[in-house]
C-alpha positions as CSV (number, residue, x, y, z in Angstrom):
1,M,32.7,-0.8,62.5
2,K,36.2,0.1,61.2
3,E,35.9,3.7,63.1
4,V,34.9,1.9,66.4
5,Y,38.1,-0.3,66.1
6,Q,40.2,2.4,65.2
7,F,38.7,4.6,68.3
8,L,39.4,1.7,70.8
9,A,42.7,0.9,69.3
10,E,44.1,4.6,69.7
11,T,42.7,5.2,73.1
12,N,44.4,4.4,76.3
13,D,41.5,6.1,78.4
14,V,39.8,3.5,80.2
15,K,37.0,6.2,81.5
16,A,36.2,7.1,78.0
17,I,35.8,3.7,76.8
18,G,33.5,3.0,79.3
19,R,31.6,6.0,78.6
20,F,31.4,5.4,75.1
21,F,30.1,1.8,76.2
22,S,27.4,3.0,78.4
23,E,26.5,5.7,75.6
24,M,26.5,3.1,72.7
25,F,24.8,0.0,74.2
26,T,21.8,-0.3,76.6
27,A,22.4,-1.9,80.0
28,A,21.3,-5.3,78.9
29,E,23.8,-5.4,76.0
30,I,26.6,-4.5,78.5
31,Q,25.4,-7.3,80.8
32,D,25.6,-9.5,78.0
33,L,28.9,-8.7,77.0
34,N,30.1,-9.2,80.4
35,K,28.5,-12.6,80.8
36,R,30.4,-13.6,77.4
37,W,33.6,-12.3,79.3
38,E,32.6,-14.4,82.4
39,I,32.0,-17.5,80.0
40,I,35.5,-17.2,78.6
41,S,37.1,-16.4,81.8
42,G,35.6,-19.6,83.1
43,L,36.6,-21.7,80.3
44,M,40.1,-20.4,80.7
45,R,40.4,-21.2,84.2
46,G,39.1,-25.0,83.4
47,E,35.5,-24.7,84.7
48,T,32.9,-27.1,83.0
49,Q,30.4,-25.9,80.6
50,R,27.7,-27.0,82.8
51,S,29.1,-25.3,85.8
52,I,29.5,-22.2,83.9
53,A,26.0,-22.5,82.6
54,R,24.5,-23.0,86.1
55,N,26.4,-20.2,87.6
56,L,25.9,-17.7,85.1
57,H,22.3,-18.7,84.0
58,V,23.1,-18.8,80.3
59,S,22.6,-21.5,77.6
60,L,25.0,-24.5,77.0
61,C,25.1,-23.1,73.3
62,K,26.5,-19.7,74.3
63,I,29.1,-21.3,76.2
64,T,29.8,-23.8,73.3
65,R,30.4,-20.9,70.9
66,G,33.1,-19.4,72.9
67,S,34.9,-23.0,73.5
68,K,35.0,-23.5,70.1
69,E,36.5,-19.9,69.4
70,L,39.1,-20.8,71.9
71,K,40.1,-24.0,70.5
72,K,40.6,-22.6,67.0
73,D,44.4,-22.6,65.9
74,G,46.0,-19.0,66.3
75,S,42.8,-18.0,68.5
76,L,43.2,-14.3,69.3
77,L,40.4,-14.7,72.0
78,R,42.6,-17.3,73.7
79,Q,45.7,-15.1,73.4
80,I,43.9,-12.1,74.9
81,F,42.7,-14.1,77.8
82,E,45.9,-15.8,78.5
83,T,47.1,-12.3,78.8
84,Q,44.5,-11.1,81.0
85,L,44.4,-14.1,83.4
86,S,48.5,-13.9,83.8
87,K,48.0,-10.3,85.4
């Protein structure tokens, strides 16, 4: 995975990253990744876990995992989403 991380860190080409994802992952895997992004976004906006589960048709367990990560001290996930939501 180190090579993947390095590629993503070094490129500023959004189209290349999108193409990489579409070639590397199935449509279902990309959809799952998108749902995880939506889960974290919803949590960061203050939506309830039940509301997110209902709207995205996902289990509460999947949402709880994201919620726990956001609550950790020094959470990089939280930092990334705070930056993204402030744009």
